[in-house]
VEXPAVEX-809380 format. One record per residue (C-alpha): chain; x, y, z; residue in three letters. Coordinates in nm, 2 decimals, always signed. Layout:
BEGIN
(bagu "A"; (X; Y; Z); "ALA")
...
// end
This chain:
BEGIN
(bagu "A"; (-0.54; +0.89; -0.82); "MET")
(bagu "A"; (-0.56; +1.27; -0.80); "LYS")
(bagu "A"; (-0.58; +1.40; -0.46); "LEU")
(bagu "A"; (-0.85; +1.64; -0.54); "TRP")
(bagu "A"; (-1.10; +1.30; -0.66); "MET")
(bagu "A"; (-1.05; +1.19; -0.30); "ALA")
(bagu "A"; (-1.06; +1.54; -0.12); "TYR")
(bagu "A"; (-1.33; +1.73; -0.33); "PRO")
(bagu "A"; (-1.24; +2.06; -0.13); "PHE")
(bagu "A"; (-0.88; +2.04; -0.30); "LEU")
(bagu "A"; (-1.03; +2.07; -0.65); "ARG")
(bagu "A"; (-0.85; +2.30; -0.88); "PRO")
(bagu "A"; (-1.04; +2.67; -0.83); "GLY")
(bagu "A"; (-1.14; +2.58; -0.47); "TRP")
(bagu "A"; (-1.06; +2.95; -0.33); "ARG")
(bagu "A"; (-1.14; +2.92; +0.05); "ASP")
(bagu "A"; (-0.92; +2.68; +0.11); "PHE")
(bagu "A"; (-0.61; +2.88; +0.22); "GLY")
(bagu "A"; (-0.83; +3.09; +0.45); "LEU")
(bagu "A"; (-1.02; +2.82; +0.62); "ILE")
(bagu "A"; (-0.66; +2.64; +0.69); "ALA")
(bagu "A"; (-0.51; +2.99; +0.80); "SER")
(bagu "A"; (-0.78; +3.03; +1.06); "ALA")
(bagu "A"; (-0.79; +2.67; +1.17); "ALA")
(bagu "A"; (-0.41; +2.71; +1.26); "ALA")
(bagu "A"; (-0.43; +3.03; +1.46); "ILE")
(bagu "A"; (-0.70; +2.86; +1.66); "LEU")
(bagu "A"; (-0.51; +2.54; +1.73); "VAL")
(bagu "A"; (-0.18; +2.74; +1.77); "GLY")
(bagu "A"; (-0.35; +2.91; +2.09); "CYS")
(bagu "A"; (-0.39; +2.58; +2.22); "GLN")
(bagu "A"; (-0.15; +2.50; +2.54); "ARG")
(bagu "A"; (-0.23; +2.16; +2.66); "GLY")
(bagu "A"; (-0.42; +1.86; +2.54); "PRO")
(bagu "A"; (-0.78; +1.85; +2.48); "PRO")
(bagu "A"; (-1.00; +1.80; +2.77); "LYS")
(bagu "A"; (-1.20; +1.50; +2.73); "GLU")
(bagu "A"; (-1.49; +1.39; +2.90); "ARG")
(bagu "A"; (-1.60; +1.01; +2.97); "GLY")
(bagu "A"; (-1.45; +0.71; +3.16); "THR")
(bagu "A"; (-1.11; +0.56; +3.02); "PHE")
(bagu "A"; (-0.92; +0.27; +3.07); "ARG")
(bagu "A"; (-0.61; +0.29; +3.29); "GLN")
(bagu "A"; (-0.29; +0.35; +3.05); "PRO")
(bagu "A"; (-0.06; +0.05; +3.03); "ASP")
(bagu "A"; (+0.23; +0.15; +2.80); "LEU")
(bagu "A"; (+0.48; -0.09; +2.77); "VAL")
(bagu "A"; (+0.80; -0.09; +2.56); "GLU")
(bagu "A"; (+0.74; -0.31; +2.23); "ILE")
(bagu "A"; (+1.08; -0.45; +2.23); "THR")
(bagu "A"; (+1.05; -0.55; +2.59); "ASN")
(bagu "A"; (+0.78; -0.81; +2.48); "LEU")
(bagu "A"; (+0.96; -0.90; +2.13); "ASP")
(bagu "A"; (+1.33; -0.84; +2.12); "PRO")
(bagu "A"; (+1.32; -0.93; +1.77); "THR")
(bagu "A"; (+1.15; -0.66; +1.65); "ILE")
(bagu "A"; (+1.36; -0.39; +1.49); "ARG")
(bagu "A"; (+1.34; -0.02; +1.56); "LEU")
(bagu "A"; (+1.41; +0.29; +1.33); "ASP")
(bagu "A"; (+1.28; +0.56; +1.53); "ILE")
(bagu "A"; (+1.32; +0.83; +1.28); "ARG")
(bagu "A"; (+1.17; +1.11; +1.53); "TYR")
(bagu "A"; (+1.47; +1.06; +1.74); "ALA")
(bagu "A"; (+1.69; +1.15; +1.44); "THR")
(bagu "A"; (+1.71; +1.43; +1.19); "SER")
(bagu "A"; (+1.59; +1.14; +0.91); "ASN")
(bagu "A"; (+1.23; +1.27; +0.91); "ASN")
(bagu "A"; (+1.02; +1.52; +0.78); "PHE")
(bagu "A"; (+1.10; +1.79; +1.04); "LEU")
(bagu "A"; (+1.49; +1.73; +0.96); "HIS")
(bagu "A"; (+1.53; +1.72; +1.35); "ARG")
(bagu "A"; (+1.49; +1.52; +1.64); "PRO")
(bagu "A"; (+1.17; +1.56; +1.85); "VAL")
(bagu "A"; (+1.22; +1.26; +2.07); "TYR")
(bagu "A"; (+1.51; +1.24; +2.33); "ALA")
(bagu "A"; (+1.51; +0.87; +2.32); "GLN")
(bagu "A"; (+1.50; +0.61; +2.05); "ALA")
(bagu "A"; (+1.22; +0.38; +2.18); "ARG")
(bagu "A"; (+0.89; +0.28; +2.10); "ALA")
(bagu "A"; (+0.57; +0.19; +2.34); "PHE")
(bagu "A"; (+0.20; +0.10; +2.28); "LEU")
(bagu "A"; (-0.08; -0.01; +2.52); "GLN")
(bagu "A"; (-0.02; -0.33; +2.61); "ARG")
(bagu "A"; (-0.28; -0.54; +2.42); "SER")
(bagu "A"; (-0.17; -0.32; +2.10); "ALA")
(bagu "A"; (+0.19; -0.45; +2.16); "ALA")
(bagu "A"; (+0.10; -0.80; +2.22); "GLU")
(bagu "A"; (-0.06; -0.77; +1.87); "ALA")
(bagu "A"; (+0.23; -0.64; +1.72); "ILE")
(bagu "A"; (+0.42; -0.92; +1.85); "SER")
(bagu "A"; (+0.20; -1.18; +1.72); "ARG")
(bagu "A"; (+0.21; -1.02; +1.41); "ALA")
(bagu "A"; (+0.55; -1.02; +1.37); "ASN")
(bagu "A"; (+0.57; -1.41; +1.44); "GLN")
(bagu "A"; (+0.36; -1.42; +1.13); "LYS")
(bagu "A"; (+0.57; -1.20; +0.90); "VAL")
(bagu "A"; (+0.86; -1.42; +1.01); "LYS")
(bagu "A"; (+0.71; -1.73; +0.81); "ALA")
(bagu "A"; (+0.73; -1.51; +0.51); "GLU")
(bagu "A"; (+1.08; -1.42; +0.55); "GLY")
(bagu "A"; (+1.02; -1.10; +0.68); "PHE")
(bagu "A"; (+1.03; -0.90; +1.03); "GLY")
(bagu "A"; (+0.88; -0.58; +1.16); "LEU")
(bagu "A"; (+1.06; -0.26; +1.20); "MET")
(bagu "A"; (+0.87; -0.01; +1.39); "ILE")
(bagu "A"; (+0.91; +0.38; +1.30); "PHE")
(bagu "A"; (+0.68; +0.53; +1.59); "ASP")
(bagu "A"; (+0.43; +0.39; +1.83); "GLY")
(bagu "A"; (+0.30; +0.63; +2.14); "TYR")
(bagu "A"; (+0.35; +0.98; +2.09); "ARG")
(bagu "A"; (+0.32; +1.25; +2.34); "PRO")
(bagu "A"; (+0.04; +1.52; +2.28); "TRP")
(bagu "A"; (+0.32; +1.78; +2.30); "SER")
(bagu "A"; (+0.49; +1.63; +1.98); "VAL")
(bagu "A"; (+0.18; +1.59; +1.79); "THR")
(bagu "A"; (+0.15; +2.00; +1.82); "LYS")
(bagu "A"; (+0.48; +2.03; +1.70); "THR")
(bagu "A"; (+0.42; +1.85; +1.41); "PHE")
(bagu "A"; (+0.09; +2.07; +1.32); "TRP")
(bagu "A"; (+0.28; +2.38; +1.40); "ASP")
(bagu "A"; (+0.53; +2.28; +1.15); "SER")
(bagu "A"; (+0.32; +2.13; +0.87); "ALA")
(bagu "A"; (+0.17; +2.32; +0.57); "SER")
(bagu "A"; (-0.18; +2.40; +0.51); "ALA")
(bagu "A"; (-0.20; +2.11; +0.24); "TYR")
(bagu "A"; (-0.07; +1.86; +0.49); "GLU")
(bagu "A"; (-0.31; +1.96; +0.76); "ARG")
(bagu "A"; (-0.59; +1.95; +0.49); "ALA")
(bagu "A"; (-0.50; +1.59; +0.36); "ILE")
(bagu "A"; (-0.45; +1.49; +0.74); "GLU")
(bagu "A"; (-0.11; +1.36; +0.71); "PHE")
(bagu "A"; (-0.06; +1.52; +1.04); "VAL")
(bagu "A"; (-0.32; +1.50; +1.32); "ALA")
(bagu "A"; (-0.49; +1.80; +1.47); "ASN")
(bagu "A"; (-0.36; +1.84; +1.82); "PRO")
(bagu "A"; (-0.71; +2.01; +1.90); "LYS")
(bagu "A"; (-0.87; +1.64; +1.87); "LYS")
(bagu "A"; (-0.53; +1.44; +1.96); "GLY")
(bagu "A"; (-0.44; +1.16; +1.77); "SER")
(bagu "A"; (-0.43; +0.77; +1.80); "ARG")
(bagu "A"; (-0.06; +0.75; +1.87); "HIS")
(bagu "A"; (-0.13; +1.00; +2.17); "ASN")
(bagu "A"; (-0.34; +0.73; +2.30); "ARG")
(bagu "A"; (-0.08; +0.45; +2.27); "GLY")
(bagu "A"; (-0.29; +0.28; +2.00); "CYS")
(bagu "A"; (-0.11; +0.36; +1.67); "ALA")
(bagu "A"; (+0.20; +0.25; +1.55); "VAL")
(bagu "A"; (+0.41; +0.31; +1.23); "ASP")
(bagu "A"; (+0.58; +0.05; +1.08); "LEU")
(bagu "A"; (+0.73; -0.13; +0.77); "THR")
(bagu "A"; (+0.88; -0.49; +0.69); "LEU")
(bagu "A"; (+1.26; -0.56; +0.68); "CYS")
(bagu "A"; (+1.43; -0.85; +0.52); "ASP")
(bagu "A"; (+1.52; -1.13; +0.80); "LEU")
(bagu "A"; (+1.83; -1.23; +0.58); "LYS")
(bagu "A"; (+1.98; -0.86; +0.51); "THR")
(bagu "A"; (+1.82; -0.70; +0.79); "GLY")
(bagu "A"; (+1.72; -0.41; +0.53); "ARG")
(bagu "A"; (+1.41; -0.22; +0.49); "GLU")
(bagu "A"; (+1.18; -0.35; +0.24); "VAL")
(bagu "A"; (+1.09; -0.14; -0.05); "ALA")
(bagu "A"; (+0.74; +0.00; -0.04); "MET")
(bagu "A"; (+0.53; +0.22; -0.30); "PRO")
(bagu "A"; (+0.65; +0.53; -0.10); "SER")
(bagu "A"; (+0.89; +0.63; +0.19); "ASP")
(bagu "A"; (+0.80; +0.68; +0.54); "TYR")
(bagu "A"; (+0.64; +1.00; +0.62); "ASP")
(bagu "A"; (+0.62; +1.06; +0.23); "GLU")
(bagu "A"; (+0.33; +1.35; +0.18); "PHE")
(bagu "A"; (+0.20; +1.22; -0.16); "SER")
(bagu "A"; (-0.05; +1.00; -0.33); "GLU")
(bagu "A"; (+0.20; +0.71; -0.33); "ARG")
(bagu "A"; (+0.17; +0.69; +0.04); "ALA")
(bagu "A"; (-0.19; +0.59; +0.02); "PHE")
(bagu "A"; (-0.26; +0.22; +0.10); "PRO")
(bagu "A"; (-0.46; +0.18; -0.19); "ASP")
(bagu "A"; (-0.22; +0.32; -0.44); "TYR")
(bagu "A"; (-0.18; +0.10; -0.75); "GLN")
(bagu "A"; (+0.10; +0.25; -0.95); "GLY")
(bagu "A"; (+0.48; +0.20; -0.88); "GLY")
(bagu "A"; (+0.63; -0.16; -0.85); "ASN")
(bagu "A"; (+0.42; -0.42; -0.80); "ALA")
(bagu "A"; (+0.65; -0.61; -0.58); "GLU")
(bagu "A"; (+0.64; -0.30; -0.35); "ALA")
(bagu "A"; (+0.28; -0.33; -0.36); "ARG")
(bagu "A"; (+0.29; -0.68; -0.26); "ALA")
(bagu "A"; (+0.50; -0.62; +0.03); "ALA")
(bagu "A"; (+0.26; -0.32; +0.15); "ARG")
(bagu "A"; (-0.05; -0.58; +0.13); "ASP")
(bagu "A"; (+0.11; -0.83; +0.30); "LEU")
(bagu "A"; (+0.18; -0.60; +0.59); "LEU")
(bagu "A"; (-0.19; -0.47; +0.58); "ARG")
(bagu "A"; (-0.30; -0.82; +0.58); "ARG")
(bagu "A"; (-0.11; -0.95; +0.87); "ILE")
(bagu "A"; (-0.20; -0.63; +1.07); "MET")
(bagu "A"; (-0.55; -0.64; +1.01); "GLU")
(bagu "A"; (-0.57; -1.01; +1.10); "ALA")
(bagu "A"; (-0.45; -0.88; +1.45); "GLU")
(bagu "A"; (-0.69; -0.62; +1.50); "GLY")
(bagu "A"; (-0.54; -0.32; +1.35); "PHE")
(bagu "A"; (-0.68; -0.08; +1.07); "THR")
(bagu "A"; (-0.47; +0.10; +0.84); "VAL")
(bagu "A"; (-0.50; +0.49; +0.81); "TYR")
(bagu "A"; (-0.67; +0.62; +0.48); "LYS")
(bagu "A"; (-0.35; +0.81; +0.37); "ALA")
(bagu "A"; (-0.06; +0.64; +0.49); "GLU")
(bagu "A"; (+0.01; +0.26; +0.45); "TRP")
(bagu "A"; (+0.23; +0.24; +0.75); "TRP")
(bagu "A"; (+0.02; +0.37; +0.99); "HIS")
(bagu "A"; (-0.20; +0.12; +1.18); "PHE")
(bagu "A"; (-0.47; +0.21; +1.45); "ASP")
(bagu "A"; (-0.55; -0.09; +1.70); "PHE")
(bagu "A"; (-0.94; -0.13; +1.76); "SER")
(bagu "A"; (-1.03; +0.00; +2.10); "GLY")
(bagu "A"; (-0.82; +0.31; +2.07); "TRP")
(bagu "A"; (-1.10; +0.54; +2.18); "LYS")
(bagu "A"; (-1.11; +0.36; +2.54); "GLU")
(bagu "A"; (-0.78; +0.51; +2.62); "TYR")
(bagu "A"; (-0.71; +0.87; +2.70); "PRO")
(bagu "A"; (-0.48; +1.11; +2.53); "ILE")
(bagu "A"; (-0.14; +1.12; +2.71); "LEU")
(bagu "A"; (+0.14; +1.37; +2.71); "ASP")
(bagu "A"; (+0.43; +1.17; +2.90); "VAL")
(bagu "A"; (+0.79; +1.21; +2.77); "PRO")
(bagu "A"; (+0.96; +0.89; +2.70); "PHE")
(bagu "A"; (+1.23; +0.97; +2.99); "GLU")
(bagu "A"; (+0.93; +0.90; +3.23); "ARG")
(bagu "A"; (+0.81; +0.59; +3.09); "LEU")
(bagu "A"; (+0.98; +0.24; +3.22); "ARG")
// end
């Protein structure tokens, strides 16, 4: 699938894209803190995923230089989610074990300030395709209701091959991409089926990103990992 077919504003000859993207970047660049939200939200209850299920593996890329920024943005390699989402992840992990796999977490709750860093570092193309969240709106990660994850082989402990790498900004990352290796697509689709059965929805441009139902009920947070227990 050509990206401009899914996103018509990227079709060849679309001349105003650069101007609009540049203007948006300037506006967001002036933002100093999380957006002000109205309404009533649930009390946050962030829990460390591995405290609920120690068999879940972690590969927290943003605590390393192995990410699209090529530098750490987290001081600690930890993963948190709102309690109901974390419990659903634990159930999903038990289900994939029956298939010979385990879950490997790349990222969970993400402080708003990190989302702002991502946006500031992204290209106009990456912003337009929404591979990075607009800090003006905040993200599901900021609410503790989004998780980035994959499968690992229980026998070897190795990450299972998927149609694209994690944080690969290409059409191969789309959850409905039909190219590449059939075995990799089957693994991706298995992960999606099990996550959806536990109340998650896959993100339109990233096979690894899943949002938990009810995410709108939680506020945007900017609490660093060091302040979480």
